[in-house]
C-alpha positions in Angstrom: 59.4 63.6 123.0 61.0 60.3 123.8 64.6 59.7 124.7 65.2 58.7 121.1 65.2 62.4 120.2 68.4 64.3 121.2 70.2 67.5 120.5 72.4 67.1 117.5 75.3 69.3 116.9 77.1 70.2 113.6 80.1 72.4 113.6 79.7 74.6 110.5 82.7 75.6 108.4 82.1 79.2 107.4 83.6 81.1 104.5 82.9 84.5 105.9 80.8 86.6 103.8 77.5 88.2 106.2 75.7 89.9 110.1 74.5 88.9 113.5 74.8 91.3 116.4 77.0 90.5 119.3 75.5 92.5 122.2 78.0 94.5 124.2 81.7 94.9 123.9 84.4 92.8 125.7 86.9 94.5 127.9 89.6 94.2 125.4 87.8 96.4 123.0 86.2 98.9 125.4 87.1 102.6 125.1 86.5 105.3 127.7 84.6 108.4 126.9 84.1 111.8 128.7 80.5 111.9 127.6 77.9 111.5 130.4 75.8 109.3 128.1 76.9 107.5 125.0 76.1 104.6 122.7 77.7 103.4 119.5 75.9 100.8 117.3 76.4 99.1 114.0 73.6 100.3 111.7 73.1 97.0 109.9 73.2 94.5 112.8 72.2 96.7 115.7 75.3 95.5 117.5 76.2 97.7 120.5 79.9 98.5 120.3 80.0 100.9 123.3 77.5 102.1 125.8 77.7 104.4 128.9 74.5 105.3 130.8 72.7 104.6 127.6 69.3 104.2 129.3 69.7 107.2 131.7 67.1 109.9 131.1 68.8 113.0 129.6 68.0 116.3 128.1 68.2 115.9 124.3 68.4 119.6 123.4 68.3 120.1 119.6 68.8 116.4 119.0 65.1 116.3 119.5 64.8 117.8 116.0 65.5 114.3 114.6 61.9 113.4 115.7 60.5 116.6 114.1 62.2 115.7 110.9 60.9 112.1 111.1 57.3 113.3 111.4 57.7 115.6 108.4 59.4 113.0 106.3 56.5 110.7 107.1 54.0 113.3 105.8 56.0 113.6 102.6 56.2 109.9 102.1 52.5 109.3 102.6 51.8 112.1 100.1 49.8 114.5 102.3 52.6 117.1 102.1 54.8 118.1 99.2 58.2 119.7 99.3 56.9 122.8 97.4 53.9 123.3 99.8 54.1 126.6 101.7 53.4 126.8 105.4 52.4 129.9 107.3 54.6 131.5 110.0 52.1 132.2 112.7 52.6 134.9 115.3 52.5 132.2 118.0 55.4 130.3 116.3 57.4 133.6 115.8 56.9 134.9 119.3 57.9 131.6 120.8 61.5 132.0 119.6 62.4 135.4 118.2 63.7 136.8 121.5 64.7 133.4 123.0 68.4 133.5 122.2 68.1 130.0 120.6 69.1 129.1 117.1 66.8 130.4 114.4 66.0 130.1 110.7 64.9 133.8 110.9 61.4 133.4 109.5 59.5 136.7 109.3 56.2 136.7 111.1 53.2 136.5 108.7 55.3 135.1 105.9 55.2 131.5 104.5 58.0 129.1 103.7 58.3 126.0 101.5 58.4 122.7 103.3 61.8 121.9 101.6 63.2 125.1 103.1 61.8 124.5 106.5 63.3 121.0 106.6 66.7 122.5 105.9 66.1 125.2 108.4 65.6 122.4 111.0 68.4 120.1 109.9 71.1 122.5 108.8 70.4 125.7 110.7 68.8 124.0 113.7 66.0 126.6 113.6 63.7 126.5 116.5 61.2 128.7 114.6 61.1 126.3 111.7 60.3 123.5 114.1 57.3 125.4 115.5 56.0 126.2 112.0 56.2 122.5 110.9 54.7 121.4 114.2 51.7 123.7 113.9 51.0 122.6 110.3 51.3 119.0 111.3 49.1 118.9 114.4 47.4 122.2 114.9 49.5 123.3 117.9 53.0 122.6 119.0 51.7 121.0 122.2 49.6 118.6 120.1 52.6 117.8 117.9 54.6 116.9 121.0 51.9 114.4 122.0 52.0 113.0 118.5 55.8 112.8 118.6 55.7 110.9 121.9 53.2 108.4 120.5 55.4 107.9 117.4 58.4 107.4 119.6 56.7 104.5 121.3 55.8 103.0 118.0 59.4 103.1 116.9 60.6 101.4 120.1 61.7 104.5 122.0 60.4 103.4 125.3 61.8 106.2 127.5 61.3 109.3 125.4 58.8 112.1 126.1 58.5 115.2 123.9 57.1 118.5 125.1 57.9 120.6 122.0 59.3 120.2 118.5 62.7 121.9 119.0 64.1 120.5 122.2 63.6 123.8 124.0 64.3 123.2 127.7 61.3 121.6 129.6 61.7 119.5 132.7 59.6 116.7 131.1 61.2 116.8 127.7 63.6 113.8 128.1 65.0 110.8 126.2 68.0 108.4 126.3 71.0 107.8 124.2 69.7 104.4 123.3 66.3 105.9 122.2 68.1 108.4 120.0 70.1 105.7 118.3 66.9 103.9 117.6 65.4 107.0 116.0 68.6 107.6 114.0 68.5 104.1 112.6 64.8 104.5 111.6 65.5 107.9 109.9 68.2 106.4 107.8 66.3 103.3 107.0 62.8 104.7 106.5 63.6 107.8 104.5 66.6 107.2 102.2 65.2 109.8 99.8 65.5 112.6 102.4 68.4 111.5 104.5 71.1 113.1 102.3 69.9 116.5 103.5 71.8 115.7 106.7 75.1 115.9 104.9 74.5 119.4 103.4 77.0 121.8 105.0 75.2 125.1 104.7 71.9 126.7 103.9 70.9 130.2 103.0 67.5 131.6 103.8 66.3 135.2 103.9 69.8 136.2 102.9 71.3 134.6 106.0 73.9 131.8 105.4 74.3 129.3 108.2 76.5 126.3 108.4 75.7 122.7 109.6 76.9 122.4 113.2 77.8 118.7 112.9 81.6 118.5 113.4 81.9 115.1 111.8 81.0 116.5 108.4 84.2 118.5 108.4 86.8 116.1 109.7 85.7 112.4 109.4 85.7 110.4 106.1 82.2 109.1 105.3 80.3 111.3 107.7 76.8 112.2 106.5 74.7 113.1 109.5 72.9 113.7 111.8 72.3 116.4 114.5 74.0 118.3 117.3 72.4 119.6 120.5 73.3 121.9 123.3 71.7 123.4 126.4 73.2 124.4 129.7 71.5 121.5 131.4 72.5 118.9 128.8 76.0 120.0 127.8 77.1 119.4 124.2 75.7 116.4 122.4 75.7 114.8 119.0 73.8 112.0 117.1 76.3 111.2 114.3 76.7 108.6 111.6 79.5 107.6 109.3 79.3 105.2 106.3 82.4 103.6 104.8 81.9 101.0 102.1 79.0 98.8 103.1 79.3 99.6 106.8 77.6 102.3 108.7 78.0 103.2 112.4 75.7 105.4 114.5 76.9 107.2 117.6 75.1 109.2 120.3 77.0 111.2 122.8 75.8 113.8 125.3 77.0 115.8 128.3 80.3 117.1 126.9 81.8 120.4 128.1 82.4 122.3 124.9 82.1 122.3 121.1 85.8 121.5 120.9 85.4 118.4 123.2 82.4 117.3 121.3 84.2 117.5 118.0 87.3 115.7 119.2 85.4 113.0 121.1 83.1 112.2 118.2 85.9 111.8 115.8 87.9 109.7 118.2 85.0 107.3 119.0 84.1 107.0 115.3 87.6 106.1 114.2 87.8 103.6 117.1 84.5 101.9 116.0 85.8 101.4 112.4 89.3 100.5 113.4 88.4 97.9 116.1 85.2 96.3 114.6 84.1 95.0 111.3 81.1 93.1 109.8 81.6 89.5 108.7 79.2 87.7 106.4 78.2 84.1 107.4 75.4 83.0 105.1 73.1 84.5 102.5 69.3 83.9 102.8 68.5 80.4 101.7 72.1 79.1 102.1 72.1 75.5 103.4 73.9 75.4 106.8 73.4 71.8 107.8 71.1 68.8 107.3 68.8 67.5 110.0 67.6 63.9 110.3 63.9 63.4 110.0 61.7 60.9 112.0 58.8 59.2 110.2 59.1 61.4 107.1 59.1 60.6 103.4 62.6 61.9 103.3 65.4 60.8 105.7 66.8 64.4 106.1 65.8 68.0 105.6 68.2 70.8 104.8 68.6 73.5 107.4 68.9 76.9 105.8 69.4 80.5 106.8 66.1 82.3 106.8 67.8 85.6 106.1 71.2 87.0 105.5 73.3 86.4 108.5 76.2 88.7 109.4 78.1 89.4 112.6 79.7 92.5 114.0 82.7 91.7 116.1 86.2 92.9 117.0 88.7 92.2 114.2 91.0 90.3 116.5 88.1 88.0 117.7 87.3 86.9 114.1 89.8 84.1 113.9 88.5 82.4 117.1 84.8 82.6 116.0 83.0 79.2 116.1 79.7 78.6 114.3 77.6 75.5 115.3 74.3 74.2 114.1 72.0 72.8 116.7 68.7 71.0 116.5 66.6 68.5 118.5 66.4 65.5 116.3 65.5 63.5 114.5 62.9 66.2 113.6 59.4 64.6 113.5 57.5 64.9 110.2 55.5 66.6 108.8 57.8 69.5 108.2 56.9 72.6 106.3 59.4 74.7 104.4 60.2 77.7 106.5 59.5 76.0 109.9 62.1 76.9 112.5 63.7 73.6 113.3 67.1 74.5 114.7 69.5 77.3 115.6 72.9 78.6 114.7 75.1 79.2 117.7 78.0 81.7 117.2 80.7 82.0 119.9 83.9 83.8 120.2 86.2 84.4 123.2 85.1 87.3 125.4 81.9 87.8 123.4 78.3 87.1 124.3 76.9 84.1 122.4 74.6 84.8 119.5 71.8 82.4 118.5 70.0 82.6 115.1 67.1 80.6 113.8 67.6 77.9 111.1 64.6 76.9 109.1 63.6 73.9 107.0 64.6 74.3 103.4 62.0 71.9 102.1 58.7 70.2 102.8 58.8 66.7 104.2 55.5 64.8 104.4 54.8 62.3 107.1 54.9 58.6 106.2 51.6 56.8 105.7 50.3 54.3 108.3 52.1 51.4 106.7 55.4 53.3 106.5 55.2 54.5 110.1 54.6 51.0 111.3 57.5 49.7 109.3 59.7 52.4 110.7 58.7 51.8 114.3 59.3 48.1 113.9 62.7 48.7 112.3 63.6 51.0 115.3 62.5 48.4 117.8 64.3 45.5 116.2 67.4 47.2 114.9 67.6 50.5 116.7 68.1 52.1 113.3 66.5 55.0 111.5 65.7 55.5 107.9 
């Protein structure tokens, strides 16, 4: 491209209405946590509000059951399983857990249970036995299920997760990260809205035994509706939690806390901080014109630059007033141009925040001038230094 083409800048006045993720949190908004591993993200934008050792391998304990639920929900959604289907409680599944001291749904050996009950046994009662029954029905054996779960984790973008069983029972190779669990939580909520409400149910009775949901957020935090606790001696106390208030949802993963009390207090404190200090701000709806780019050798002199999708930002409330939105493109843009072509970018800046760049696309087709028109345009440029 010749020197005639240059980067053109347009400062965009934004009436805030949409989301783009700012990655990381500035020091002014950082909060400390006693958790060994932690991450807090905005569900809609994926913006990370807080992270601490988020990529450190850790023992997920019963938070592993989120993957077991994901695999079951996928079976239901594809239609190969139904909620009323009954699955057998094998002696293998029963023996694996009945004297283990871990959490149980208390499934009798040789019996069968409906898929709908087993799901609640996993989610609400954290039943290790229910996990094994579902795993065997899914993949033949729990070991095969763990391989399938690990493969699914990779497909979901969980790059550092390895599953060795369906329940999170201690195994030296059964590991994940806080970031991977946040990815899984986001997929669960997004991919299975029809089943996700089960996570907000506070108790479940099976075989005459009533058990309560262990998630402390459900009992003390407005808008809390999921997801799963975990605890082993090696891991400490952990939680994958989510809270929705209005149109905004936040996901939190914490692990390595010293007690149930500390987990409950820390999860509430961090969630309230996330909603108090941050908010989502709408910039443009999909198709909104952001700017106009000059066109070189086209049948139109300009082409509209539009948002290809709804654009929102998550940022600290106090940084909102200093946010600057700028449209950038290398121009004039040479014709032909097809509607939807990426021809520029939107740069969003705010003091103390990482810059965010979003694509801007052509809002219309612009055909290239014919030979005569191109010659006339080139001559005009040579003689006058002017463009159409």
